[in-house]
C-alpha positions, -999 to +999 in steps of 0.1 A: +312+268-908+341+290-907+363+291-877+348+315-847+371+349-847+390+351-813+373+376-791+394+406-786+413+410-753+398+430-725+407+466-724+397+479-689+430+469-673+467+460-688+474+426-697+511+409-681+529+378-684+555+369-660+579+338-667+583+331-630+565+337-594+595+360-587+587+381-614+555+387-602+564+393-567+585+422-577+559+437-599+532+433-570+559+448-543+563+479-567+526+483-576+502+466-550+495+499-535+486+518-568+475+496-594+440+491-600+446+457-614+457+435-646+449+409-666+474+381-660+484+355-690+491+321-680+503+297-703+487+266-712+504+235-706+505+224-744+518+258-752+553+250-739+559+286-729+576+292-697+552+311-673+543+313-636+516+287-629+481+292-616+490+282-579+522+302-579+502+331-590+474+328-566+500+326-536+521+354-547+488+378-551+473+367-514+506+377-500+499+410-511+462+414-503+454+408-542+430+380-554+423+361-588+392+366-607+372+356-636+393+332-658+389+328-694+409+311-725+428+342-745+440+319-776+452+286-781+482+292-758+472+316-730+445+317-701+437+351-690+430+356-653+421+390-636+437+400-608+429+429-584+432+441-548+409+426-524+379+448-519+368+457-484+340+430-482+352+407-505+344+369-493+372+344-488+373+305-501+381+280-477+408+271-501+425+306-498+423+305-462+441+272-461+468+287-484+474+320-462+478+296-432+506+279-454+521+313-464+519+327-429+538+298-415+566+302-446+570+338-435+557+350-470+530+374-462+535+410-468+518+437-446+489+443-473+485+408-472+482+403-435+461+436-433+435+417-456+433+388-433+427+407-401+401+428-417+382+395-426+386+381-392+374+413-376+345+416-396+335+377-396+343+368-433+372+346-424+349+323-403+324+325-434+349+312-458+331+291-485+340+254-496+346+246-535+325+227-553+340+194-543+336+199-504+304+224-501+279+207-480+242+219-475+242+241-443+217+232-417+199+266-420+193+261-458+180+226-454+157+234-426+144+262-450+140+236-478+119+213-455+094+238-447+082+246-483+067+220-504+087+209-534+115+231-526+138+203-513+129+177-538+137+201-569+169+210-551+180+173-548+170+168-584+193+198-596+228+187-614+256+188-591+269+220-606+235+236-603+233+225-565+266+241-561+254+274-578+225+274-553+247+267-522+273+293-535+246+319-531+238+310-497+274+308-484+287+342-501+256+360-486+264+386-456+252+376-422+225+402-426+214+393-458+218+355-454+181+350-443+167+368-472+188+353-495+179+318-484+141+327-484+144+340-518+163+306-531+138+284-517+109+302-534+127+298-565+132+262-562+098+256-549+087+274-582+108+250-602+132+274-613+171+273-615+197+296-607+203+330-629+231+333-653+250+355-624+254+325-603+260+301-633+287+323-645+303+320-612+302+281-616+318+282-650+345+303-637+351+279-610+354+251-635+377+274-659+399+279-628+402+243-620+415+234-655+441+265-652+453+251-615+455+216-629+477+229-656+494+248-631+499+218-607+510+195-630+537+222-641+549+229-608+555+194-601+575+192-631+597+220-621+602+205-586+614+171-605+637+191-625+657+211-596+657+177-575+676+162-604+698+190-606+707+186-571+714+148-571 
């Protein structure tokens, strides 16, 4: 079987790579209020290419009120992650809430980033930040709804972990006004023996790809720290 042809890179936004977090910081300082977004190239660990790491990129983006999006493989050397300004009603992850707390303590947050945080606190999105796959639990209102409908709870418990997370992700990312309707629809779906659709499944896939990218990035960050420590001895 012939090898698959590589997918063409996206063309809706420009593609950029940055060797360091400082380089991305300079770019966002100059462009965060005017640029619609960009795709960030992150070098894979196996490539040996000097590159900003995934954790560094997320932290820098949060400082300016930007957010990372869908992550995909570009080729054998690069990941490609979409970065855009955070939308007005964009949901927050608990991980990013915790990261912002560290950035505030370190004095790294810029006015645009603080404004995004203030807006989320004002409309309740900050308190509704959702957990990641490793720590998300079944909320009480969803658990009670499952118990009221025959078959829904048992079908939910029989799902794979990734499939359960996909359902809970839908619950936790719903607005306050839509949460009840979202739960009702999901419970009906589960009672009928149906799994989540492609939209939610793609969210889970993105989470898995991001974890791979973050693992690469955290390993590289530790190596950078070790090199700096060795030089100062």
